[in-house]
N, C-alpha and C positions, 0 to 999 in steps of 0.2 A: 469183626476185626479188620477185614479187608476194606469195609466202608470207612473206618476211622483212619486207616493209613492213607487212603485216597483223599480224605478230607484234609489231612495234615499236609499232604503233598500239594494239594491245590492252594492251601493257605500259604505255605512257604513260597509258592510260585508268585502269588499275589503280592506278598511282601517284597520279593525281589523286583518285581515290576514297578511297585511304587518307589523303592529306592532308586532304581534306574531313572524314573521320571524326575524325581527330586534333584538327582545329580545333573541331568540334562538341563534343567531349569536354572541351576546355579551357574552354568556356563553359557547363558544367553549372550548373544552379541547382536550388534547392529549392522545392517547392510548399508550400501551407499545411500546417502541422504539426497533429497531433492536439490538439484542444481539449477537455479533460475536462469532465464535468458540474460545474457550480458554479465555472467558471474562465474567465478570458479572457486573451488573449495580446496583448502590445504589441510593435510593431516601430518601429525608427527610420525605415524607409522602406517604401513599398508593394511588393507582390510583382509578378512572381516574385522570389525572394530569392537573391541572389548568395552565392557561397562565403564563409563568415566571418560571415554575418548572424546576429545573436543574437536569439532569441525569448524574451521576458520574460513569465513566467506569474504572474498574480495570482489569488487566490481571492476569491470573493464575500464580503461583509461577514459575519462570524461563523463563517466556514469556516476550518479549519486546513490548511495545506499540508503534505503528506507527500511528500518528494522534492525534487530540485533545482528552483530557480525559473528556471533558464536552460537553453536548448538551442541548439546551434550548427549552422548549415548546413555540412556537410562536403563533401569533394571528390567523393563518389559520388552526391551529389544527395539524400542523406538527412539527417535530423536527428539529432544526438548524443543518447545516452542514451534515456530514456523520459519521456513526460509525467508531471508530478506529479499526486498525488491531492488533491482538495479535498473535505474531509469534516469531520464533527463527532463529537467523542467523546460518545457516547450512554450511556456506563457511569458518568459522573460523577454522584455523589449518588444512585445507585441501590442498592436493597437487596441484600445478598449474604450468603452463608453458606459455611461450610467443613465438611469431613468430621470434623475433630477439632481438638483444641489451642485455642489462644487467640491473638488479635491482641496486638500489642505496645504498642498506644497507644489512648487514648481516641479515639472516632470511627472507628477502624479496624473492619474486620469482625470480629464475634464468631462463636464457634463454635456459638452456640445456633441450633436449627432456625428457619427463618423469620425470622431476624434482620432488623430494620429499619434497622440502622445503615448509614451511607453507605459506598459503595465506597472502598477504600483508595487512598492515593496516598502517595508519599514525603513525610516520613520514616516513615510508618506502614507496618508490614509484617504480613502474615497469616502465622502459622506453625503448621503442624499437627504432630501427633505423628508418630513415626517409623513408624507402622503402614503396611502395604502398601496401595498404591493410594489415596493421598490425593487430595482434590479440593477445588476452590474454585469457586463459581458466583456469577453475578450475574444478576438479573432486570431486563431493560431497560425494563419497564413500557410496552411497546408493541412494534410490529414495525417493523424497519428493514433496509435494504439495506446489509449490511456488506461493506467492501472491504479493510480492513486492521485488524490488532490490534498495538498496541504493548505490550510486556511486559518487565518487569524482575524478575529473580529475585535473592534474596538469597544470601549465601554458604553458608547451611546447606541449600539446596534440592537434592533429588535431580533426576535428569534428568526432563523432561517426557515423557509418553507421547503425549498428544494435547491438542488444544484443540477442543472440539466446540461447534457452534452449533445450537441447537434452533430450528426454523422454526415458523411459526404452525400448520401442519398436523401438528406433532409429529415430524417427521422430523429426523434428526441429520445435519449436515454436518461432516466431519472435516478438520482441518488437520494431520493427522499427517505428511504429506509436508513441509510447511513447518517443522514443529516439529523434525524431524530434524536440521536445520541451525541450531537455535536456540543462541545464546550467552547470556550472562547478561542482556543487554539488547539487544533488537532489535525490528524491525517485520516482522510476518508479513503477506504480501499474500495473504490467504485470503478468499475471496468467498462470499456466500450471500445471497439475498433473504428478506424477511419473517422475519428473525431476532428471536426474543423472549427468548432467554437464552444465556449463554456459560458453559461449564464447562471448567476447567483441571484436567487429570489429571497426577499425578506418579507415578513408580515407588514412592516411599516418602514421605519427609517433603517437604512443600511449603513453601517460604519465598518468598512472593510480595510484592514491594514496590511494584510499580506496574503498572497495566494501563489501557489506553485502547482503546476499541472505536470504530472510525471508520465512520460511515455517511454515504451520499451523499444520502439522501432525508430529511433531518432539518430542514427549514426550519420546520415547525410546532414542533419541539423548541426552536428558538431563541426564537421568540416567546413560548412558554410561560413563559420566564424573564424576559421584559421587564416 
C-alpha cells in the first residue's frame, strides 16, 4: 500500500512539473535583437519583448539599408529573419577600368588603362569583348570594411567566375562562393576589411550595368562630399 501511495505521489508531482513547463513555454519572450553598426532599433514598448513584437530598424543619416527594416519576435523566443546592414556605397564616382571593349554611354567606364571616368550605373553599362577571362575593376581611393556588393548584369554577359577584393596589404579576398548563386541582379554578402579595390571576373564577355560596394566604416566618406 505504501508503495502505491509513493507511486501516486511521484506521478502527481511529475504532472505538476509538466504543467509548469508548458505554462512557461507559453509565456516565451524575446531579448534584445542584434543591432548592427550604424543602425538603431525602435520598439513600441520596452522589453522583454512579447511574441509578435516588431523591431523596426533605421540606419544612421547617410547610410543605406540593405535588408528588411522589420523583424518579429516569434514563438521560439527568437527574432525572425536577420538584422539588416547599414552601409555606404563607396564605389560611386570612383575610377574604373576594364579588360577590353567599350562602355555604352558617356560617363560610363572606358576600356582605357587607368581610366579616370566615374564608376558605371544604370542605364550605363560596361561591355567587354568576347575574349576569355574578361574583367572590370574599380579603385575605391581608400580602404574600407566591405560587407556587401550589389551587382546587375546585362543580358549579353557570360557567367561570373569571381568577384575579388584587394586589401591594403595586397592580399585578395574571393567572393566565388557567393557568385556561384548569382542571378542577373543580386546582393552578395561578401566581407573583407581594409579593401582598396574590387575586380569582377567573367568567363568571357562581361556586360556589367550596375555595381555598388557597401562599406560600414565610411563616415569620413560622407563628410568628404558635404
